[in-house]
C-alpha positions in Angstrom: 2.6 130.3 -5.3 6.2 131.3 -3.6 7.3 129.5 -0.5 8.7 131.4 3.0 11.5 128.8 2.9 12.4 129.3 -0.6 15.5 131.8 -1.4 15.0 135.1 -2.4 16.4 136.1 -5.9 19.2 137.8 -4.3 20.3 134.2 -2.6 19.5 135.1 1.0 16.4 133.7 3.0 13.4 135.9 4.2 13.5 137.1 7.8 10.8 134.4 9.1 12.6 131.5 7.7 16.2 132.4 9.3 14.8 133.0 12.7 13.6 129.7 12.9 15.5 127.5 14.8 16.9 124.3 13.0 16.3 121.0 15.1 18.7 118.4 15.1 17.6 114.8 14.0 19.4 112.3 14.9 17.8 109.5 13.5 19.0 107.0 15.6 22.7 108.0 15.7 23.0 107.7 19.2 24.5 105.2 21.9 21.3 104.4 23.2 19.5 103.7 19.7 22.1 101.0 18.5 22.5 99.0 22.4 18.4 98.7 22.0 18.3 97.8 18.4 21.5 95.3 18.4 19.8 94.0 21.7 16.7 93.7 20.1 17.6 92.0 17.1 19.6 89.4 19.2 16.8 88.3 20.9 14.2 88.1 17.9 17.1 85.9 16.0 17.2 83.9 19.4 13.5 83.9 19.9 13.5 82.5 15.9 15.7 79.6 16.6 14.4 78.8 19.4 11.0 78.2 17.4 12.6 76.2 14.6 14.4 74.1 16.7 11.5 72.0 18.1 10.4 74.6 19.9 12.8 75.3 22.7 11.1 76.9 25.1 13.7 77.8 27.5 16.1 79.3 24.4 12.7 81.4 23.9 12.1 82.6 27.3 15.5 83.9 27.0 15.1 85.6 24.3 12.4 87.2 25.7 14.4 88.4 28.5 16.9 89.8 26.4 14.1 91.6 24.7 13.2 93.1 27.9 16.7 94.2 29.2 17.2 95.9 25.7 14.1 97.8 26.5 15.3 98.8 30.0 19.1 99.6 28.9 17.6 102.0 26.2 16.0 104.1 28.7 18.2 103.7 31.1 20.9 104.7 28.8 18.7 108.0 27.3 18.3 109.1 30.7 22.0 108.8 31.0 22.1 111.5 28.2 23.2 108.9 25.7 20.2 109.0 23.2 18.0 111.8 21.4 16.7 114.8 23.9 
């Protein structure tokens, strides 16, 4: 069995594989992804600390607010063109 994406014996790809567009994948290497991830991680760490310290409900709800801000910031940055297409 041969696959269409394998090189031919002469070292060239067949026409059907060469004509397919290459999709660029960022794997989260965008400003929007990093901002959302860092804010979300900070929110979860802060929320975890709040639960260990008592629980401290004020600190916990601040962490929840930071998590919501991280979602909003990610979507706004994506809309501004700083995210993956």
